[in-house]
Each structure stands twice: as structure tokens, then as C-alpha cells.
N, C-alpha and C positions, 0 to 999 in steps of 0.2 A: 449439598446443602452451605451455604457460607459459616463462617466463623462465627459471623458477630451480628448478623440481621434476621428478621421474620422474612417469611416469603415474600410479604407483599413490599418491603422495602428491597429486598434483592431483585425484584423484580423493576422496581423503579430505577435501580443503580444501573441495572444491564441495559434498560433504554437510555440511560443518558449516558452510559459510555460508549453505546453504539453510535450513538448520535454525534459525538465527539468524533469519534473514527470515522465518520460520514462526510466530516469537514472536509478531508483530503479528497475524496472522489468528488464531492460537488463542487472545488475548487479547481479540479483539474477537468473534469468532464461537463460542466454547465456551459463553459464558452468556446468549447470546440465547434460547434457550427459556427459560431462568431468569426472564425480563423480568416474566412475569406474579406468579412468586413472589415477587420481591423486592418488587413493587408491594404485595402482601398484607402482608408481612411490615412495610413501613413504613407503611401506611395512605395510600398515594399513587396516582395514575392511572399507567397504563401509560406514557404518553407522557413523564411527568416522568422515568421511570426512563431513558429515551432520554438524558438529561443527563450519565448516566454514561459513554456513547458519546464525546458532542460533547467532554466534559472531557479524554477520552482523546486523542481526534483532536488536540485544541488542545496537549496535551500534547507529543504527537509533534511539532507542528509547530515548536514552540519549543525543543525538547530536541535539535532535528537541527542547530539553526543554532549550538548550543554544541558539541557532540560534533565540527562539523566543524574549526574551529580547534585543538582539543584533540588530535584526531587527527594533525593536518600536525604539531604542535609536540612530541608525545610520541610518535607511533607509533600503530599500530592497537590493537595488544593491550590496554595499560594503560586508557585509557579505556573501552573493551570489557568490560573485567572490574568494573570499578566500577559501570557502569551494571547489569550484571547483579546484583548486589550488593543495589543501590537496588531494582532489580526483584522481586528475591526479599523481600526486607524490606516493600515496600509490598503485594504479594501477599498477605502475612500479616494486614497492616492492612486490606485491603479484606474479608477473611474473618471479620474480627472488628468490621466496622462496626457502630454500634448505630443509625444514622439514615441517611437518603438522602444527606444533606450530606456525613456523614464519606465516604462511599462516593465519591461524586463526585470529592470532594478527593483521597482516597486514588488513584482510579484517574488523575489530572493526573501525580502523582508517578509511579505506575507506569508511565506513559508514557514519563516523564521517561529512567526506567532502560531499559526496553524497546526503544526507538530507537536504541541506541547500537548493536545488530546491525544494523539496517535501513543507518545508514550507513557502519559498516565494511564490511560486506557488498560495498556498490557499491564503495567505494574499494578494496579488495583486488582485487577483479575487476579495476578499472583500473590497479592497479598490476602485475598480472601478466600481464595480456592485451591484444593488439594491437586496433585499431579495430572491425574485424569478428567478432574473435575475443570480443569484450565483448559483442555483441549475442548470439551464439551461447550463451556461457556464462550470460549473464542468462536466457535462455529455460530454459537446463537448471535455475537455481536457480526460475523459474516452476512448472517444474513440482513441484519438491518443495514449493514452496509453495502451490503449488495443490491439494497432498492435504490441505493444513491443514483449508481451509473445508469440504472433503468428511467429512474427521473428526471435527473441533470441535464442531458443532451435536449430531451424533449420539451422540458421546460425553458430551457435555453435556448432553442429553436423559437418557441412562442414568443420568448421576452426580447429576444432580437430583431425576431418580425416586427412585432408592436413596436418597439422602441428602439433599441439600438444596443450595440454589445454592452457599453458603459452601465448599462441597467442591470448587468449579470452582477454586478461588482458592488452596487446597492444593495442588492438583494442580501448577496454572502455576509455584509457588514450587520445589517439587522438580526441574519441568522446568529451570527458570534454575539449578539448583544442578548437575543434570547437564551442561548447557553452559559452567558455570563450569570444570568439571574438564575437559572436552574442549577448551577455550580454554586454559588453563593447562600442560596437558601434551602435545597435538596440535597446535596451532594456531601455523606459525610467525608470526614478525612479517613484513610485506611490505615496510614503508616505514621507513626511518632517521629519526628524529626530527629534526625541522627546528627547530632553535632561534631562527631569525630570525622564527619564524611569533609574531608578537603576540597576547596574550592581554588586553589593552586594550579595552575596549568600543569606543571610538571607532574603533580600527586594525581589530578585528575588522567595524565596520560598514562601514568604507570598503574594506575586502576584498571583503566580499558586494557594495558596488555597485561595484566594478570587475568581479567575475565579471559580474553583470546587464549591466553594458554592453558585453558580450560578444553581439552579436546573434542567434548561433547559438544559443548557451545561452538566450538571454531567449526567444526566439521556441518552441524544442522543449520547454523546462521549462515555460512557460505552457499550451503545447498540452497537455503531460502532465497539468497542473495540472487543465483541463476532463475530458480523459479519467478522472483518479482522481476528479472530480466525479461523473462517470457510475457509478463503480464504488461509490463509499462512500454515493452517494443509496441505489442498490439495496440495500447492507446496512444503510443506516439504516432504511430502510423495508419490509424484509423479514419483520419479526415481524406486522407490521401486515397488509402484503399477504396472507400465507399464512393467519395464525393467526387474526386478528380480521375480515379480509374474505372470506377464500375457506373460512374454518372447519376448517382443518386442525389435528390434534391437536401436540402439541409433539413427539413421534415422527416423525409425516409431517413436519412441517417439517424436521427435521432431514434426510430422505431427501432433500426436494427441494432444502431450500438446497446439500447436498451436490453432488447432482446435477447443477445449476446450474453448480456450480465446475468441472467437468468440462469445459465449454465452455472456460473461460478456461486450462485446462491443454492442452487439443488445441490451440487457436490459438496457445499459445505452441510447442508443438511442432511444427506443420506450418511456422510462422514458421522455425525452423531448417534446415527443407530449402529453404523460399524463399528464404533468403539465399545458399544457393549457386548461384541462378541470377540472382537480382535483386537491385539495391541496396538499404541502406537506406531512401532518400529514396523510389525506386519504390514500394515496400512501404508505406511512412507513408502516402505520397499515396492510394494506393489503399485502404487500411484508414480513412482518414478519411473519403473519400468514402462508402463503404458504409456506415460507422456513421452517417452524415449520414442516407442513405438509411433507413435500417433505423429508427432513431427517428421521422423523418419517419411512415413508415406505420404504426408503433405509435402514435404520437399521432393520426393519422386514424382508423384503426380504430376508436379509442376512443369516437370520436362517434356511432359505429354499435354496438358492442356489446363489452363487457370481459366475459371470462369465464376461466376459469382455463387452459385449453386454448388461450389467445390469448395470455395474458401469460406462462405459462411457456415455451413455445418462443420468445417475442420475446425474453427476459432471458437465455436461455440462447445466441442468437444474438448478444448484445449482449456477453456475458462472452467468446465465442469471438474476436469482434474485438478488444476489449480485450487479450485473450491475445495477438495480434499487436503492436499498438500499444504498450504501456507498455515492454517491453524496446528496442524502436526508438527510440522516442523518447528513452530514458533513455540509450541510447549516444551518440546524436547530440548531446545535450546535454552529453554526459561528454568528447566529442573533443578540444575546444579546450584542456585543461587536463590537464596532467602535475605540475606541482608542487602546485597549488591542488585536485587531485582529491578529496581530504578535503572540502574547503570548498566546491566546487562538488558533491558527493554529496550533503553536507549542505541545501544550498539546494534541489536538486532534490526531495529528500524532504519538505522543510519546506513549499516552494511547493505539492506535492500536497497535502498535508495540511491546509493553510490552506483550498485549494478545497474540500477534503471535509469540513472542518469546517462551513464556510458551507453545504455541499448537506446534510449531518445536520441543522443549524439551520431550513433551509428546508422538511424533511421533516417535522420535528417539529412545524413551525408550519401546513403545507398539507396533507399527508398523514394525514387523520384520517377522513376520510369517503370517499374517492374515492382510486382509482389515478391517476386524470388529472392532477392536480398534478404527478405525478412523470414522466410522459411528457411533460409541458412543459419540466420541468429536464431531465430526459436529453436532450430535441431542442436545447435552447438551448446546453446545454454542447456536444453534436456539431459545431452550428454554429459555435462560437467555435472551437472547436479546427480546422475545417477552415479558416476564413477566415485564422488564424494562418500555418498551412503555405502556404495561396495568397499569402500576403503576402509568405513568404517566398521561392518560387518567383519570384514577380514580381522580387524586388529581386536575386535571383541571377542571372537573365537580363539585367537591366538593366547588373547588374557586368559579367558577361561580355561583353555588347555594346560597353560602355565600352573595354575592355581589348583589342578586336580592331581 
């Protein structure tokens, strides 16, 4: 149970927070089927349109670093409302873009607004729930968030087919306005403003450095970064894999992309059940090993044969495992912090998006003719995540040995 709210209020809060987190996937996935339309309208290659995704991920990475201190100093709601207002305005600018460079820039500022919900959601969960409950509630948010990748490409394909890609951004603006109303009149403040939190760039940097010096945070946040690298490598390459490489239509792409997201939902919900019997660390280690074995298998089989019915279930299974990993390593990262929960939450999200931005750039450069480079990226990310967890276990074992 929450510390301050009734069951009814708790449910409302979780639904609002889940919807806030879903803004990110909707902003990324809803216009993916329209990449070809954008490329045709602006007279560029489809790979160049991928830069609108890269700029969005960079905006999320940088924006979260700013929202962390803001939400610690002013509470969660005020920066969140300001972020959604920025998201609304820049969504409209995206729809009115007259060339690709304007769209790329507008997407960057759109991300700066949208990422407020990502930071606030995790921080509010940390405000209201205990350690093991944090992972459980984050799994619930993953369920809500997981619906977005299922709905978004399909809805986007229908909207783009009936109108054009610009209509996607009008819908996103309307979605943000609805969220503004809910946050203003329904969502309570979960943290008192902390006016001792400095907003000077030097002090903010020092605070983030102090958080990074926490070994648990550093290991689990970077491990999560590599996991996000896997996830966003897939998202960035999905239009090429399914539309260009395997020849699916925009509507078929929407269904395939959405059905793969079911793996993410399934994993996050089974994780909730697993947490009743196993510890966060036990599940995290097991998932890391499984993800490494899976990506090694996918890379190995690619040297023999690559076809839709191999790649499709492989990606589904990968997302299933990420459904376990993401909420658990997030909870493990946040556990050492209370007063700095906002900044720690922002830094976790920023690290994830930095890794995702690098992954999307690699995908844009390398995944142009074959799926194989993607499989190398996925395997490398999984191995690095596992090595970090093994390093933590080794240090933890050594510390226990020294204190006995």
C-alpha cells in the first residue's frame, strides 16, 4: 500500500503515472509507419528521417537531467505541468514543419517537454512506495506503458493512411492537453519542495557526480543503460527490418510491432509474480544471463539463415526479458536514495536515453542492408550488462567476506 493514499486514490495515481510514461512510446512509435511519407514530402532518404528519432532521444537524455533538480526543489507537479505545456506547443510545430531540419529540431524540444512525465513518474513512485513495492508498481506502469507500443503504430498507420503524418502530432498535442487537465485537478503533490536544492549548474553537476559515486546506483543504472540500448536499437531499426527488409506493409508493420510489445507486457507482469518468491537481485541476475544467451543464439543463427519467422520470435523473446529487467534494475538503482530521488530518477532516465541515442545512431549507420549488425549490437549490449552485474556480485561477496 502507499504511505498516504487510499486504494482508490492509489489506483488513480498509478493510471495517471502510467499514462505519463506512455507519452514517450507514443511520441516515438506512433509516427514510425510514416517514415516513408516524411521522406517523400521532404525529398530525403528514409535513413535521414531516422535523425528525428535520434534528436528526440537526445532531448530526453538532456531534459531529464534538468528536471531532476527542478522536481527536488519545486516538488513534482509544477515542473511536470511546464514540461507538458512545452510538449504541446512543440508537437504543433512538428506538424507545421516545412523541412526535415525543422522537424528534427522540433522533435528535440518536444522531447524536452515530454520527458518531464518520465522523471516525475519514477520519482513519485519512489516517494510513495517501499523498496520491493517500487519494483511491483513499476511493473504495473510497464503494463500500462506496454499498451502504447501496441496501439501507437497501428493507430499511427490508420491516421497516416486517412490524413497524413502531420495528424499524428496534432493527436499528441491533444493527448498532452488531456494529461495537463488530469495532473492539475487529480494528481496530488508527493514531495514537499526542498529549497536547499541548488539550481546552479555547478552544484547540479556536483549532485549528479555524488549520485554516480554510489556504487549500487552506478552499476545498476549503467546496466539499465545497456538494456535500453537493446530496446531502442530494436525500435530504431524496426521500420527497416519489417518494411524494407522483409517487405511488410505499413499496416502489417503496425500489427507486428505491436504484437512484439506484448512480450514486454508479459515479462513485466510475470515479474510481479516472481517478486513474491525471489529477490530483485536474483531475478536480475537470471534475466541478464538469459538475455545474453538469447542474443548469442540470435547472432549465431544469423550466420546460417535470416528470415521473418526467426527474427520475429527472437525479438519477441528479447522484449519479454527486458520486461523483467527494466523495472528491477530501476528499483535497485533508486533504492539508496530518498531526498535525492528526483535527481536519481532523472539520471537513470538520462543514462538510458544516452545509451539509446548511441544505439539509434549505430543502427542508422550500420543497419542499412542487413539485420546482422543489429544482432551484433544486441549481443554486445547484453554482454556488457551481464558483466556489470557479475562485477557487483563479486564486490558484494568480497565485502561480506571482509565484514565476517
